[in-house]
C-alpha positions in Angstrom: -31.9 27.8 -29.9 -32.1 24.7 -27.7 -29.1 23.5 -25.7 -28.4 19.9 -24.6 -25.5 18.2 -22.9 -24.2 14.7 -23.3 -23.3 12.9 -20.0 -19.6 13.2 -20.6 -19.9 16.9 -20.9 -21.9 17.2 -17.7 -19.1 15.3 -15.9 -16.4 17.5 -17.4 -18.4 20.6 -16.5 -18.9 19.6 -12.9 -15.2 18.7 -12.4 -14.0 21.9 -14.0 -16.5 24.2 -12.3 -15.1 23.1 -8.9 -11.8 24.4 -10.0 -13.0 27.5 -11.9 -15.8 29.2 -10.0 -16.8 31.5 -12.8 -17.5 28.6 -15.3 -21.3 28.5 -14.9 -21.6 32.2 -15.8 -19.0 31.9 -18.5 -21.0 29.1 -20.1 -24.1 31.2 -20.1 -22.3 34.0 -21.8 -21.0 31.5 -24.4 -24.5 30.3 -25.0 -25.6 33.8 -25.8 -22.8 34.2 -28.4 -23.5 30.9 -30.2 -27.3 31.5 -30.1 -26.6 34.4 -32.5 -23.7 32.8 -34.4 -24.0 29.0 -34.1 -21.0 28.3 -36.3 -19.0 31.0 -34.4 -17.2 34.1 -35.6 -13.5 34.8 -35.9 -10.4 32.7 -35.3 -11.7 31.1 -32.0 -14.0 28.7 -33.7 -13.2 25.9 -36.1 -15.4 23.2 -37.7 -13.9 19.8 -37.0 -16.5 17.7 -38.8 -19.4 18.5 -41.1 -22.1 16.1 -42.2 -25.6 16.8 -43.6 -27.1 16.4 -40.2 -24.6 18.0 -37.9 -21.5 20.1 -37.6 -19.0 19.5 -34.9 -17.3 22.7 -33.7 -14.4 23.4 -31.4 -14.2 26.8 -29.7 -12.5 28.7 -27.0 -14.5 29.2 -23.9 -13.1 32.2 -22.1 -13.1 31.8 -18.3 -12.8 34.9 -16.1 -11.2 32.8 -13.4 -8.3 32.0 -15.7 -7.7 35.7 -16.5 -7.0 35.7 -20.2 -6.5 32.0 -20.7 -9.3 29.8 -22.0 -10.9 26.4 -22.0 -11.8 24.4 -25.1 -15.4 23.3 -25.8 -16.6 20.9 -28.4 -20.2 21.1 -29.5 -22.5 19.9 -32.2 -24.8 22.2 -34.2 -27.9 20.6 -35.8 -29.1 23.2 -38.1 -32.4 21.7 -39.2 -33.5 21.2 -35.5 -31.9 24.4 -34.2 -30.2 22.4 -31.4 -26.7 22.7 -30.0 -25.4 19.8 -28.0 -22.3 20.1 -25.9 -19.9 17.2 -26.2 -16.7 18.0 -24.4 -15.0 20.6 -22.2 -11.4 20.6 -21.3 -8.5 22.7 -20.2 -5.4 22.9 -22.4 -3.1 22.3 -19.5 -4.8 19.0 -18.7 -4.9 17.6 -22.2 -3.6 18.8 -25.6 -6.4 17.8 -28.0 -10.1 16.9 -28.1 -11.2 13.3 -27.6 -11.7 12.1 -31.2 -13.2 8.8 -30.0 -15.9 10.7 -28.1 -16.7 12.7 -31.2 -16.9 9.5 -33.3 -19.2 7.8 -30.8 -21.4 10.9 -30.8 -21.6 10.9 -34.6 -22.7 7.2 -34.6 -25.6 8.1 -32.4 -26.8 11.1 -34.5 
């Protein structure tokens, strides 16, 4: 499985990793999980949008620094190419929902 990040995600990640020091390791652990189950397993994953080319998935990213709380991560799974692209990362206490405009812009590019 190949992993990519869009520029907005990279900025989100840098900003949040300053606040939550375990975030780089937590993301590596998350990548291991979605390598085996790209669409996720259980109630912590939900498919937001599904097209023929790509599925947009929202998931909880557990952060050890938060001790039981979690961050939200939005990613795109391209099944034919076996690629996962990270779109957005946010904390629930900073914003309530995902950025739908960012997702729409991403879908225009794909």
